[in-house]
C-alpha positions in Angstrom: 0.0 0.0 0.0 1.4 3.4 -1.0 0.8 6.2 1.4 0.4 9.8 0.3 3.4 12.1 0.6 1.6 14.3 3.2 0.9 11.3 5.4 4.5 10.2 5.3 5.6 13.7 6.0 3.2 14.0 9.0 4.5 10.6 10.3 8.1 11.8 9.9 7.4 15.1 11.7 5.7 13.1 14.5 8.7 10.9 15.0 11.0 13.9 15.0 8.9 15.6 17.6 8.8 12.4 19.7 12.6 12.0 19.5 13.2 15.6 20.4 10.9 15.5 23.4 12.5 12.3 24.7 16.0 13.8 24.3 14.8 16.9 26.1 13.3 14.9 28.9 16.5 12.9 29.4 18.5 16.2 29.7 16.1 17.6 32.2 16.2 14.9 34.8 14.9 15.0 38.3 17.4 17.0 40.5 16.9 14.5 43.3 18.5 11.1 43.5 16.4 8.0 44.1 17.5 7.9 47.7 16.4 11.5 48.2 13.1 10.8 46.5 12.5 7.9 48.9 13.3 10.1 51.9 10.9 12.8 50.8 8.2 10.2 50.2 8.7 8.7 53.6 8.3 12.2 55.2 5.2 13.2 53.3 3.0 13.8 56.3 5.8 15.3 58.5 6.4 18.9 57.5 9.3 19.4 59.8 11.2 16.4 58.3 10.2 17.1 54.8 11.1 20.7 54.8 14.4 19.9 56.5 15.1 17.4 53.7 14.6 19.9 51.0 16.8 22.4 52.8 19.5 19.7 53.1 19.2 18.8 49.4 19.4 22.4 48.3 22.4 23.0 50.6 24.1 19.9 49.2 23.8 21.2 45.6 25.4 24.5 46.6 28.2 22.6 48.4 28.9 20.5 45.4 28.8 23.6 43.3 31.5 25.2 45.5 33.6 22.0 45.3 33.4 22.0 41.5 34.3 25.7 41.3 37.3 25.4 43.7 38.8 22.3 42.0 41.3 23.4 39.4 41.0 20.0 37.7 37.3 20.4 37.0 36.4 20.0 33.3 33.7 22.1 31.8 33.3 24.2 35.0 30.7 26.6 33.5 28.4 23.8 32.4 28.7 22.0 35.8 28.0 25.3 37.5 24.9 25.8 35.4 23.7 22.2 36.2 24.2 22.5 39.9 22.5 25.9 40.0 19.6 24.5 38.0 19.3 21.5 40.4 19.5 23.9 43.4 16.8 26.1 41.9 14.5 23.2 41.1 14.9 21.8 44.6 14.3 25.2 46.2 11.1 25.6 44.1 10.0 22.2 45.4 10.7 23.5 49.0 8.4 26.5 48.3 5.7 24.3 46.8 5.7 22.1 49.9 5.5 25.2 52.1 2.5 26.3 50.1 0.9 22.9 50.5 1.4 23.0 54.3 0.1 26.5 54.5 -3.0 25.5 52.4 -3.7 22.8 54.9 -3.1 25.3 57.8 -0.4 23.2 59.3 1.8 24.6 62.0 5.1 24.8 60.3 6.7 27.6 62.5 9.6 25.5 63.6 10.7 24.1 60.2 10.1 27.5 58.6 12.6 29.0 61.1 15.2 26.6 59.7 14.2 27.5 56.1 14.7 31.2 56.9 18.1 30.5 58.3 19.0 28.5 55.2 17.7 31.4 53.0 20.3 33.7 54.5 23.0 31.1 53.9 21.8 30.5 50.3 21.7 34.2 49.5 25.3 34.6 50.7 26.6 31.7 48.7 24.8 32.8 45.5 26.0 36.4 45.9 29.6 35.1 46.3 29.2 33.1 43.1 27.8 36.2 41.3 30.8 38.2 42.5 33.2 35.6 41.2 31.3 35.5 37.9 32.0 39.2 37.5 35.7 38.3 37.7 35.3 35.6 35.0 32.7 36.9 32.5 33.8 34.5 29.8 32.6 31.6 32.0 29.6 33.4 33.5 27.7 33.6 30.2 26.8 29.9 30.4 25.2 30.1 33.8 24.4 33.8 34.3 20.6 33.4 33.6 20.1 30.5 36.0 22.2 32.3 38.6 20.1 35.4 38.3 16.9 33.4 38.6 18.2 31.6 41.6 19.2 34.9 43.3 15.8 36.5 42.5 13.9 33.4 43.7 15.8 33.1 47.0 15.6 36.8 47.7 11.8 36.9 47.0 11.2 33.7 48.9 13.3 34.8 51.9 11.1 37.9 52.2 7.9 35.8 51.8 9.2 33.2 54.4 9.8 36.0 57.0 6.3 37.4 56.4 4.8 34.0 56.6 6.6 33.3 59.9 4.9 36.4 61.3 1.5 35.4 60.0 1.9 31.9 61.5 2.8 33.3 64.9 -0.3 35.4 64.7 -2.4 32.4 63.6 -1.0 30.3 66.4 -2.0 33.0 69.0 -5.6 32.7 67.7 -5.4 28.9 67.5 -6.0 28.9 63.7 -3.4 26.3 62.8 -3.8 22.5 62.6 -1.8 20.5 65.1 -0.8 18.0 62.4 2.8 18.9 62.7 2.7 18.3 66.4 1.3 14.8 66.3 3.9 13.3 64.1 2.6 15.0 61.0 -0.4 12.6 60.7 -3.8 14.3 60.1 -6.2 14.0 62.9 
């Protein structure tokens, strides 16, 4: 059976689109390892543990980034810098999504939020130090400048939001408007 040219062209375009999307999906892999995914899943009902895990994973990516940047033997430093910044940013976004979820459920996350706020300050300092070093090596910075700028903007905005949220949560706790889920092992009542 001979197929019309337009049908063959359509099929070829579909295959090309499928191959492109599969290649794109492989490059944009999950920033968490399987072990980290399992840890997050196990802590799903425990805001304190879950938020602490995300802070730990984000901190780990910045630590690895610093290691790569300080090692003179590192190959393709700008690309690795970009990749670690991207992983950090995606994990940090997940942290914020989880905070939003817990706030939506009116969970009492004052204690883990305090640790997030402390981490925000640390993350801001590390990202600003990287930006300062990028100003020294502009030939490298072009490859990760956009993701670094996004990371800085996201952490700066989130840090401010987290501080405001902490104040709001303290007020809500005074008026007993928070669920005690975080206090009973994270399980809903």
